[in-house]
C-alpha positions as CSV (number, residue, x, y, z in Angstrom):
1,X,-79.5,92.0,-134.1
2,X,-82.5,90.0,-132.7
3,X,-83.4,90.9,-129.1
4,X,-84.8,88.3,-126.7
5,X,-86.9,89.6,-123.8
6,X,-86.7,88.2,-120.3
7,X,-89.7,85.9,-120.9
8,X,-88.2,84.6,-124.1
9,X,-84.9,83.9,-122.3
10,X,-86.7,82.1,-119.5
11,X,-88.7,80.0,-122.0
12,X,-85.5,79.1,-123.7
13,X,-83.9,78.0,-120.5
14,X,-87.0,75.9,-119.6
15,X,-86.8,74.2,-123.0
16,X,-83.1,73.5,-122.6
17,X,-83.7,72.0,-119.1
18,X,-86.6,69.9,-120.5
19,X,-84.4,68.7,-123.4
20,X,-81.6,67.8,-120.9
21,X,-84.0,65.9,-118.7
22,X,-85.5,64.1,-121.7
23,X,-82.0,63.2,-122.8
24,X,-81.2,61.8,-119.4
25,X,-84.5,60.0,-119.2
26,X,-83.8,58.1,-122.4
27,X,-80.2,57.4,-121.5
28,X,-78.7,55.1,-122.4
29,X,-79.9,53.8,-125.7
30,X,-76.7,52.8,-127.4
31,X,-73.2,51.4,-126.8
32,X,-71.1,53.1,-124.1
33,X,-67.3,53.3,-124.5
34,X,-64.7,53.4,-121.8
35,X,-61.7,55.0,-123.4
36,X,-58.4,53.8,-121.9
37,X,-55.5,56.1,-123.0
38,X,-53.0,53.3,-122.4
39,X,-52.2,49.9,-123.8
40,X,-54.0,46.7,-122.8
41,X,-52.6,44.9,-119.8
42,X,-51.9,47.9,-117.6
43,X,-53.7,49.0,-114.5
44,X,-56.2,51.4,-116.2
45,X,-57.1,48.6,-118.7
46,X,-57.6,46.0,-115.9
47,X,-59.8,48.3,-113.9
48,X,-61.9,49.3,-116.9
49,X,-62.5,45.7,-117.9
50,X,-63.4,44.9,-114.3
51,X,-66.2,47.5,-114.4
52,X,-67.4,47.0,-118.0
53,X,-69.6,44.0,-117.5
54,X,-71.4,45.1,-114.3
55,X,-72.0,48.5,-115.8
56,X,-73.4,46.9,-118.9
57,X,-75.9,45.0,-116.8
58,X,-77.0,47.9,-114.7
59,X,-77.2,50.4,-117.6
60,X,-78.9,47.9,-119.9
61,X,-76.5,48.6,-122.8
62,X,-73.1,47.2,-124.0
63,X,-70.1,48.8,-122.3
64,X,-66.9,48.3,-124.3
65,X,-63.3,49.1,-123.4
66,X,-61.5,51.1,-126.2
67,X,-57.7,51.3,-125.8
68,X,-56.2,54.4,-127.4
69,X,-52.6,54.5,-126.2
70,X,-49.9,56.9,-127.2
71,X,-48.1,60.2,-126.3
72,X,-48.1,59.7,-122.6
73,X,-51.9,59.1,-122.5
74,X,-52.6,62.3,-124.4
75,X,-54.2,60.7,-127.4
76,X,-56.9,58.9,-125.6
77,X,-57.5,61.7,-123.1
78,X,-57.9,64.3,-125.8
79,X,-60.3,62.0,-127.6
80,X,-62.7,62.1,-124.7
81,X,-62.2,65.8,-124.1
82,X,-63.5,66.5,-127.6
83,X,-66.2,63.8,-127.6
84,X,-69.9,64.7,-127.5
85,X,-71.0,65.3,-123.9
86,X,-73.8,62.7,-124.1
87,X,-72.6,60.1,-121.6
88,X,-71.6,57.5,-124.2
89,X,-67.9,58.2,-124.0
90,X,-66.2,57.8,-120.6
91,X,-62.5,58.3,-119.8
92,X,-60.6,56.0,-117.5
93,X,-58.5,58.8,-116.1
94,X,-55.3,58.4,-114.1
95,X,-52.8,60.5,-112.1
96,X,-50.5,60.6,-115.1
97,X,-53.0,61.8,-117.7
98,X,-54.8,64.5,-115.5
99,X,-52.4,65.5,-112.7
100,X,-48.9,65.0,-114.2
101,X,-49.2,65.8,-117.9
102,X,-50.3,69.4,-117.3
103,X,-47.0,70.0,-115.5
104,X,-44.8,68.6,-118.2
105,X,-46.4,69.7,-121.4
106,X,-46.7,73.4,-122.3
107,X,-49.4,72.8,-124.9
108,X,-51.7,70.0,-123.9
109,X,-54.8,69.6,-126.2
110,X,-57.0,69.4,-123.1
111,X,-57.4,71.0,-119.7
112,X,-57.7,68.6,-116.8
113,X,-60.1,70.8,-114.9
114,X,-62.1,72.6,-117.7
115,X,-62.6,69.8,-120.2
116,X,-63.9,67.0,-117.9
117,X,-66.6,66.3,-115.3
118,X,-65.3,63.8,-112.7
119,X,-67.7,61.0,-111.9
120,X,-65.8,58.9,-109.4
121,X,-62.4,57.8,-108.4
122,X,-62.7,54.0,-108.1
123,X,-59.3,52.8,-107.0
124,X,-56.0,54.0,-105.6
125,X,-52.9,51.8,-106.3
126,X,-49.4,52.0,-104.9
127,X,-46.5,51.2,-107.1
128,X,-43.9,48.5,-106.6
129,X,-40.2,49.1,-107.6
130,X,-39.2,46.0,-109.6
131,X,-36.0,44.9,-111.3
132,X,-35.1,42.0,-113.6
133,X,-33.9,38.9,-111.7
134,X,-30.5,39.2,-113.3
135,X,-29.9,42.5,-111.5
136,X,-27.4,41.9,-108.6
137,X,-29.6,43.7,-106.1
138,X,-32.2,42.4,-103.7
139,X,-33.2,45.6,-101.8
140,X,-33.7,49.3,-102.3
141,X,-30.4,50.2,-100.5
142,X,-28.5,47.8,-102.8
143,X,-30.1,49.3,-105.9
144,X,-29.3,52.8,-104.7
145,X,-25.7,51.8,-104.1
146,X,-25.4,50.2,-107.6
147,X,-26.9,53.3,-109.2
148,X,-24.4,55.6,-107.4
149,X,-21.5,53.4,-108.7
150,X,-22.9,53.5,-112.2
151,X,-24.3,57.0,-112.8
152,X,-26.1,57.4,-116.1
153,X,-25.9,53.6,-116.8
154,X,-29.1,52.2,-115.2
155,X,-32.2,52.5,-117.4
156,X,-35.7,52.6,-116.0
157,X,-38.9,51.9,-117.8
158,X,-41.9,54.2,-117.4
159,X,-45.5,54.5,-118.8
160,X,-44.3,57.5,-120.7
161,X,-43.1,61.1,-120.1
162,X,-45.3,62.8,-117.5
163,X,-46.8,59.5,-116.4
164,X,-47.1,58.8,-112.7
165,X,-44.4,56.1,-112.9
166,X,-42.1,58.7,-114.5
167,X,-42.6,61.2,-111.7
168,X,-42.3,58.4,-109.1
169,X,-38.8,57.7,-110.4
170,X,-38.0,61.3,-110.6
171,X,-39.0,61.6,-106.9
172,X,-36.7,58.6,-106.1
173,X,-33.7,59.9,-108.1
174,X,-34.1,63.4,-106.7
175,X,-34.3,62.4,-103.1
176,X,-31.6,59.7,-103.3
177,X,-29.4,61.8,-105.7
178,X,-29.3,59.2,-108.5
179,X,-28.6,59.6,-112.2
180,X,-31.0,57.3,-114.1
181,X,-32.0,57.1,-117.8
182,X,-35.7,56.9,-118.7
183,X,-37.0,54.5,-121.4
184,X,-40.6,55.6,-122.0
185,X,-43.4,53.2,-123.2
186,X,-47.0,53.6,-124.1
187,X,-48.1,52.0,-120.9
188,X,-47.5,49.0,-118.6
189,X,-48.7,46.6,-121.2
190,X,-45.9,47.6,-123.6
191,X,-43.4,48.1,-120.8
192,X,-43.6,44.7,-119.1
193,X,-42.4,42.5,-122.0
194,X,-39.2,44.5,-122.1
195,X,-38.8,44.4,-118.4
196,X,-39.3,40.6,-118.3
197,X,-36.9,40.2,-121.2
198,X,-34.2,42.1,-119.2
199,X,-34.0,44.9,-121.8
200,X,-34.6,47.5,-119.1
201,X,-33.2,47.1,-115.6
202,X,-35.8,48.7,-113.3
203,X,-39.2,50.3,-113.1
204,X,-42.0,51.5,-110.9
205,X,-45.2,49.8,-111.9
206,X,-48.7,49.3,-110.5
207,X,-49.3,46.4,-108.2
208,X,-52.1,45.4,-110.5
209,X,-49.9,44.6,-113.5
210,X,-46.6,43.6,-111.7
211,X,-47.7,41.2,-109.0
212,X,-48.3,38.2,-111.4
213,X,-44.7,38.6,-112.8
214,X,-43.3,38.9,-109.3
215,X,-45.1,35.8,-108.0
216,X,-43.9,33.9,-111.1
217,X,-40.3,34.9,-110.4
218,X,-40.0,36.8,-113.6
219,X,-39.4,40.1,-111.8
220,X,-38.0,40.9,-108.4
221,X,-39.9,43.3,-106.1
222,X,-37.6,45.6,-104.0
223,X,-40.1,47.9,-102.3
224,X,-43.6,49.4,-102.4
225,X,-44.3,53.1,-102.7
226,X,-47.0,53.2,-100.0
227,X,-46.4,54.1,-96.4
228,X,-47.4,50.6,-95.3
229,X,-46.6,47.1,-96.9
230,X,-48.9,45.6,-99.3
231,X,-50.9,42.5,-98.4
232,X,-50.5,41.1,-101.9
233,X,-46.7,41.2,-101.6
234,X,-45.9,40.0,-98.1
235,X,-42.3,40.4,-97.1
236,X,-41.7,43.3,-99.5
237,X,-40.9,46.4,-97.4
238,X,-41.8,50.0,-98.1
239,X,-39.3,52.3,-99.8
240,X,-39.9,54.7,-97.0
241,X,-38.5,52.1,-94.5
242,X,-35.3,51.5,-96.6
243,X,-33.3,53.6,-94.2
244,X,-31.9,55.8,-96.9
245,X,-31.5,59.5,-96.3
246,X,-34.1,61.4,-98.3
247,X,-36.5,58.5,-98.8
248,X,-38.3,58.7,-95.4
249,X,-42.0,59.2,-96.1
250,X,-41.6,58.2,-99.7
251,X,-45.1,57.8,-101.3
252,X,-46.2,57.6,-104.9
253,X,-49.0,55.8,-106.8
254,X,-51.8,56.2,-109.2
255,X,-55.6,56.6,-109.0
256,X,-58.1,55.3,-111.5
257,X,-61.3,57.0,-112.1
258,X,-64.2,57.7,-114.5
259,X,-64.7,61.1,-116.1
260,X,-67.0,62.4,-118.9
261,X,-66.6,65.4,-121.2
262,X,-67.5,68.8,-119.9
263,X,-71.1,69.9,-120.3
264,X,-72.4,66.4,-119.8
265,X,-75.8,66.8,-118.1
266,X,-76.0,66.5,-114.3
267,X,-78.7,63.8,-114.7
268,X,-76.4,61.6,-116.7
269,X,-73.5,62.1,-114.3
270,X,-75.7,61.2,-111.4
271,X,-76.9,58.1,-113.3
272,X,-73.4,57.0,-114.1
273,X,-72.2,57.6,-110.6
274,X,-75.0,55.6,-109.1
275,X,-74.2,52.6,-111.4
276,X,-70.5,52.8,-110.7
277,X,-71.2,52.8,-106.9
278,X,-73.4,49.7,-107.4
279,X,-70.6,48.0,-109.4
280,X,-67.8,48.7,-106.9
281,X,-69.8,47.0,-104.1
282,X,-70.2,43.8,-106.0
283,X,-68.1,40.9,-104.5
284,X,-66.7,40.0,-107.9
285,X,-65.5,43.6,-108.3
286,X,-64.5,44.5,-104.8
287,X,-62.7,41.2,-104.0
288,X,-60.8,41.3,-107.3
289,X,-59.7,44.9,-106.7
290,X,-58.4,44.1,-103.3
291,X,-56.7,40.9,-104.6
292,X,-54.9,43.0,-107.1
293,X,-53.5,45.3,-104.5
294,X,-55.7,48.3,-105.0
295,X,-57.7,50.3,-102.5
296,X,-61.3,50.6,-103.7
297,X,-62.6,54.1,-103.3
298,X,-65.9,55.1,-104.8
299,X,-65.8,58.9,-104.3
300,X,-68.3,61.5,-105.1
301,X,-67.8,63.8,-108.2
302,X,-66.8,66.6,-105.9
303,X,-64.4,64.5,-103.9
304,X,-62.8,63.3,-107.1
305,X,-62.5,66.8,-108.4
306,X,-60.7,67.9,-105.3
307,X,-58.3,64.9,-105.5
308,X,-57.3,65.9,-109.0
309,X,-56.5,69.4,-107.9
310,X,-54.6,68.2,-104.8
311,X,-52.4,65.9,-107.0
312,X,-51.7,68.8,-109.4
313,X,-50.3,70.8,-106.5
314,X,-48.4,67.8,-105.0
315,X,-46.5,66.8,-108.2
316,X,-45.9,70.4,-109.2
317,X,-43.5,70.6,-106.2
318,X,-41.7,67.4,-107.4
319,X,-41.3,68.8,-110.9
320,X,-40.1,72.1,-109.6
321,X,-37.6,70.4,-107.3
322,X,-36.2,68.3,-110.2
323,X,-35.8,71.4,-112.3
324,X,-38.1,70.1,-115.0
325,X,-39.8,72.5,-117.3
326,X,-42.8,72.0,-119.6
327,X,-41.9,71.3,-123.2
C-alpha cells in the first residue's frame, strides 16, 4: 500500500483545484445540451427553447435542446445524472421528475438530491383544469357533480405516473372524493392531441401548453390551480374558489429549473447561473414567459435546492393521504 504524507496530499489537492479552475476557465469549448425528459410541445420543452438561444450567445457555444421522453421523465433525468460533470449536459428539471418521482418509485435510477447540483429555478407555472368542449360541464362544481354520478368512468390525462399533473389530479380526487381513471402519457406534447381529439375527458396541464388550445376553443378551461386567477386566462376562476368542500386552498403546479450532474465544479455552476440570470432578464425571454402564464423566478442554487426539498415534503403528504405506495 502506498502512503501519501500530508505534504503530498496537500499538493494533490492543489493540483485538483488548479485543474478544476483551468477546466472552468476554458469552459465552454463545445456544444452544450439541455436535456428535456419530456416530449416536445410541453412546458419544459417550451422553457428550454426559450433559453437556448440567449444562453448560446452569452456562452459563445451552441446550446441545443435534446428531448428524451419516457417513463415519467425518468429516462432523460437518469441520462443527466450519469453524464460527465463537465457543464456540457444540463437538465431541465421539473416538479414531477425531482420532487414527485421519488415518492412513487421504489427504485429510481437517480437520487434527486445526491445526483444533481441545482443551478436555478427559472419559472413557476400553475396548472389549468381543462376538458374537451363536448363535455357537458362548464365549471369545476359541474365536473365534480358529473364525476360523482359516474364513478370510475371519467378518464384524465397526465404527463405520466408520478408527474406533477398526476399528483395534482390525485389531490383533487382525494379532497373531492372522486373516482377517476388515469391515462398516462410521455408529456404534454403527447397528451394534448388526444385531449383535443376528445379521446380523454379531462386533464391538468400547464398554462404554457394549454392556453393556445383554450383560446382557440379546442379545450375548455374550468379552473386554475393557483390561489389567484391567471392574467392569461381572464374570467377563469381558481379551483380554490369553486365553493366545494375540501377544495379550499387548492394549489398545485410545476416549476422549471436548470440542474447539472453532481460533482460539476463550482466555477462552472457559477458561470451557468450568471448566464441564466442574464437570459431571464432579457425582454424577449421575460415578456414571453409572463405572456405564457408563468412566474419568472431566477433563484440561487441554494434557494433552488431548498425548494426541491420542500416540494418533496409537500407531495409526500399527498401521496400518503391517497394511500399510494412506491412501486
